[in-house]
C-alpha positions as CSV (number, residue, x, y, z in Angstrom):
1,X,-77.2,-94.6,34.3
2,X,-79.6,-96.2,31.9
3,X,-78.4,-97.9,28.8
4,X,-79.5,-96.2,25.5
5,X,-79.9,-97.6,22.1
6,X,-78.9,-95.7,18.9
7,X,-79.0,-96.0,15.2
8,X,-76.1,-94.5,13.2
9,X,-76.2,-94.4,9.4
10,X,-73.5,-92.8,7.4
11,X,-73.0,-92.4,3.7
12,X,-69.6,-92.6,2.0
13,X,-68.6,-91.4,-1.5
14,X,-69.4,-94.0,-4.2
15,X,-65.8,-94.4,-5.2
16,X,-64.6,-95.3,-1.7
17,X,-62.8,-98.6,-1.6
18,X,-64.3,-101.4,0.5
19,X,-61.2,-101.6,2.7
20,X,-61.5,-97.9,3.6
21,X,-65.0,-98.4,4.7
22,X,-64.0,-101.5,6.8
23,X,-61.2,-99.4,8.4
24,X,-63.7,-96.7,9.3
25,X,-66.1,-99.2,10.8
26,X,-63.3,-100.7,12.8
27,X,-62.2,-97.3,14.2
28,X,-65.8,-96.5,15.1
29,X,-66.1,-99.8,16.9
30,X,-62.9,-99.1,18.8
31,X,-63.9,-95.6,19.7
32,X,-67.3,-96.9,21.0
33,X,-65.5,-99.6,23.1
34,X,-63.1,-97.1,24.6
35,X,-66.1,-95.0,25.8
36,X,-68.1,-97.9,27.2
37,X,-70.3,-98.5,24.3
38,X,-70.9,-101.5,22.1
39,X,-71.6,-101.9,18.4
40,X,-74.4,-104.5,18.3
41,X,-74.8,-104.7,14.5
42,X,-73.1,-103.5,11.4
43,X,-74.8,-103.7,8.0
44,X,-73.4,-102.5,4.7
45,X,-76.4,-101.5,2.6
46,X,-74.3,-101.0,-0.5
47,X,-74.5,-98.3,-3.1
48,X,-77.9,-96.5,-3.3
49,X,-79.2,-93.5,-5.1
50,X,-79.5,-90.3,-2.9
51,X,-82.8,-88.4,-2.7
52,X,-80.9,-85.2,-3.6
53,X,-77.3,-84.2,-4.5
54,X,-74.9,-84.2,-1.5
55,X,-71.4,-82.8,-2.2
56,X,-72.0,-83.2,-5.9
57,X,-72.8,-86.9,-5.6
58,X,-76.0,-88.6,-6.7
59,X,-75.3,-91.9,-5.0
60,X,-73.4,-93.2,-2.0
61,X,-72.4,-96.3,0.0
62,X,-74.7,-96.7,3.0
63,X,-73.4,-98.2,6.3
64,X,-75.7,-98.9,9.3
65,X,-74.6,-99.3,12.9
66,X,-76.7,-100.3,15.9
67,X,-75.1,-99.0,19.1
68,X,-75.7,-99.5,22.9
69,X,-74.2,-97.0,25.4
70,X,-74.7,-95.5,28.8
71,X,-72.8,-92.3,27.9
72,X,-73.8,-89.7,25.4
73,X,-70.2,-88.6,24.9
74,X,-69.6,-91.8,22.9
75,X,-72.0,-90.5,20.3
76,X,-70.4,-87.1,20.2
77,X,-67.0,-88.7,19.6
78,X,-68.3,-90.9,16.8
79,X,-70.0,-88.0,15.1
80,X,-66.8,-86.0,15.4
81,X,-64.8,-88.8,13.7
82,X,-67.4,-89.0,11.0
83,X,-67.4,-85.3,10.4
84,X,-63.6,-85.2,9.8
85,X,-63.5,-88.4,7.7
86,X,-63.0,-87.5,4.0
87,X,-65.0,-90.4,2.5
88,X,-68.1,-89.6,4.6
89,X,-70.5,-87.2,2.9
90,X,-73.5,-87.5,5.4
91,X,-74.3,-89.1,8.7
92,X,-77.2,-89.3,11.1
93,X,-77.6,-90.7,14.7
94,X,-81.0,-91.4,16.1
95,X,-81.8,-92.4,19.7
96,X,-84.1,-95.3,19.7
97,X,-84.9,-96.1,23.3
98,X,-87.2,-93.1,23.8
99,X,-89.2,-94.1,20.8
100,X,-89.4,-97.7,21.9
101,X,-90.6,-96.5,25.4
102,X,-93.3,-94.3,23.7
103,X,-94.5,-97.2,21.6
104,X,-94.7,-99.6,24.6
105,X,-96.7,-97.0,26.5
106,X,-99.2,-96.6,23.7
107,X,-99.6,-100.4,23.5
108,X,-100.2,-100.7,27.2
109,X,-102.7,-97.8,27.1
110,X,-104.5,-99.5,24.1
111,X,-104.6,-102.8,26.0
112,X,-106.1,-101.2,29.1
113,X,-108.7,-99.4,27.0
114,X,-109.6,-102.7,25.3
115,X,-109.9,-104.5,28.6
116,X,-112.3,-101.9,30.0
117,X,-114.5,-102.0,26.9
118,X,-117.1,-104.8,26.9
119,X,-116.8,-107.1,24.0
120,X,-119.6,-107.3,21.5
121,X,-120.5,-110.9,21.0
122,X,-121.4,-112.3,17.6
123,X,-124.7,-113.5,18.9
124,X,-125.9,-109.9,19.6
125,X,-125.0,-108.9,16.0
126,X,-127.1,-111.9,14.7
127,X,-130.1,-110.9,16.8
128,X,-130.0,-107.3,15.5
129,X,-129.9,-108.7,11.9
130,X,-132.8,-111.1,12.6
131,X,-134.9,-108.4,14.1
132,X,-134.8,-106.2,11.0
């Protein structure tokens, strides 16, 4: 099976202690490892203002994880754990590899199109300007 790339962002309540967030990240890393996944990167973005109220909170502590996995069940398990965790007020998982494939396909198509199109030389542009 093909390896997939995921972004996972979750938001914790603003009063959550740092050690609770560290424990949660550690349990998510362990759950991912048990199911054949790997946490590539963990970033703590800190406290930020939310666009709208979520569970009566106007701000939250953002945490970002970059994950690699060959099994979709790992994501289901991580989302289940985030859903039952008290400090977490919101989370979202995005599959990146499909978007990266689509971007690469567009780049290849653009390059092929540019290779077929004859290049206009600067000299021809000067000739047109001199003729007028």
